[in-house]
Legacy VTK file of the C-alpha trace (Angstrom):
# vtk DataFile Version 3.0
C-alpha trace
ASCII
DATASET POLYDATA
POINTS 142 float
0.102 -0.285 0.700
0.995 3.410 -0.891
1.010 6.407 1.219
-1.106 8.573 0.371
-0.478 12.060 -1.770
-0.331 15.219 0.405
-1.596 18.607 -0.319
-1.752 22.081 0.758
-3.231 25.172 -0.690
-3.716 28.419 0.477
-4.489 32.292 -0.624
-2.883 34.487 2.458
-2.269 38.035 2.579
1.133 37.377 4.109
3.877 36.933 3.174
5.191 33.246 1.561
7.914 31.289 3.156
9.706 28.666 0.272
10.880 26.509 2.615
7.799 26.014 4.468
6.424 24.540 0.961
9.574 22.352 0.223
8.871 21.227 4.063
5.035 20.739 3.434
6.076 18.034 0.561
8.609 16.295 2.192
8.608 12.548 1.961
11.108 9.879 2.618
10.132 8.091 -1.283
11.118 11.862 -2.663
14.378 11.941 -4.602
13.057 15.498 -6.078
11.830 18.384 -4.872
11.349 21.074 -7.191
9.857 24.565 -6.170
8.728 27.699 -7.629
8.733 31.729 -6.600
6.633 34.212 -8.614
8.053 37.281 -7.989
7.190 41.226 -7.998
9.384 42.527 -11.435
10.322 46.028 -11.582
8.623 46.005 -14.779
5.952 44.761 -17.357
6.154 44.835 -21.172
9.168 47.827 -21.186
6.861 49.951 -18.588
8.293 50.277 -15.187
6.452 48.973 -12.588
6.580 50.885 -9.263
3.670 48.099 -6.835
0.821 46.007 -7.213
-2.051 44.293 -5.571
-3.128 41.498 -5.701
-7.174 40.680 -4.751
-8.817 37.376 -4.948
-12.088 35.655 -5.724
-13.966 34.167 -2.427
-13.405 31.001 -4.342
-9.960 31.900 -4.705
-8.345 29.165 -2.440
-11.586 26.665 -3.159
-10.051 26.597 -7.204
-6.299 26.879 -6.081
-6.582 23.902 -3.809
-8.520 21.948 -6.579
-5.537 22.704 -8.857
-3.011 21.123 -6.469
-5.637 18.281 -6.030
-5.652 17.506 -10.063
-1.696 17.782 -9.966
-1.186 15.775 -7.078
-3.601 12.966 -8.114
-0.710 12.233 -10.914
0.525 8.858 -9.718
4.274 9.848 -9.739
3.483 13.040 -6.924
4.135 12.615 -3.676
3.194 15.594 -2.608
1.820 19.727 -3.867
2.057 22.664 -1.820
1.036 25.817 -3.207
-0.007 29.066 -2.329
-0.927 32.715 -3.674
-0.610 35.706 -1.682
-2.842 39.007 -1.828
-3.040 42.108 -1.029
-0.283 44.855 -1.793
2.781 43.710 -2.636
6.322 45.411 -3.354
8.793 44.723 -5.880
10.720 41.974 -4.977
8.168 40.440 -2.745
6.827 36.645 -3.324
3.456 36.228 -4.790
3.454 32.656 -5.670
5.041 29.624 -4.291
4.947 26.205 -5.182
6.580 22.662 -4.010
5.944 19.178 -5.676
7.750 15.896 -4.431
7.954 12.958 -6.625
10.146 10.216 -6.932
12.918 11.523 -9.612
13.559 15.023 -11.491
11.816 14.894 -14.464
8.379 14.032 -13.045
9.037 16.335 -10.320
9.416 19.656 -13.322
6.922 18.778 -15.077
4.277 18.321 -12.395
5.607 21.862 -10.520
5.180 23.508 -14.162
2.112 22.075 -14.720
1.113 23.339 -11.315
2.345 26.886 -11.924
0.792 27.100 -15.261
-2.851 25.900 -14.167
-2.691 28.368 -11.378
-2.075 31.408 -13.461
-4.738 29.716 -16.207
-7.364 29.792 -13.288
-7.090 31.103 -10.078
-9.900 33.926 -9.524
-7.123 36.545 -8.306
-5.995 39.820 -10.276
-3.352 42.067 -10.130
-3.586 45.909 -10.235
-0.238 47.259 -11.530
0.532 50.909 -10.643
3.478 51.850 -13.298
5.998 54.509 -12.444
4.017 57.288 -15.007
1.052 57.050 -12.328
-0.736 55.224 -14.491
-2.436 51.345 -13.507
-4.034 48.729 -14.917
-5.428 45.243 -14.448
-4.449 42.185 -15.547
-4.380 38.237 -15.329
-7.773 38.040 -15.196
-9.490 34.604 -16.015
LINES 1 143
142 0 1 2 3 4 5 6 7 8 9 10 11 12 13 14 15 16 17 18 19 20 21 22 23 24 25 26 27 28 29 30 31 32 33 34 35 36 37 38 39 40 41 42 43 44 45 46 47 48 49 50 51 52 53 54 55 56 57 58 59 60 61 62 63 64 65 66 67 68 69 70 71 72 73 74 75 76 77 78 79 80 81 82 83 84 85 86 87 88 89 90 91 92 93 94 95 96 97 98 99 100 101 102 103 104 105 106 107 108 109 110 111 112 113 114 115 116 117 118 119 120 121 122 123 124 125 126 127 128 129 130 131 132 133 134 135 136 137 138 139 140 141
């Protein structure tokens, strides 16, 4: 009998901790843990960004957990942990953290990439960017 897959998914206004996500997917069977951090950058499409804010729909955490569970359903995956931050963020802050454990590195890289891509495509979280010239825009509205 194999151990059950572990799934963690959180939407929070608190800073995200990569090491905590990696620890959450730790598994004695795992030969690979792959993690990802999405970091707020200082530009978008050639325009300087000064700050941004994420706003989440009330269903965001449920959908994040559903996406994580779908990735965890892969028989190669032992554990999945993913969190997205909401609220005001500064340049350099971490907005998204994902971690996946599997027996082998190729499966871990593939699963983590699928996790991040699905979160970006499906999570009802919107980003308001403020540019250096004072203008702003809302983006990432699925």
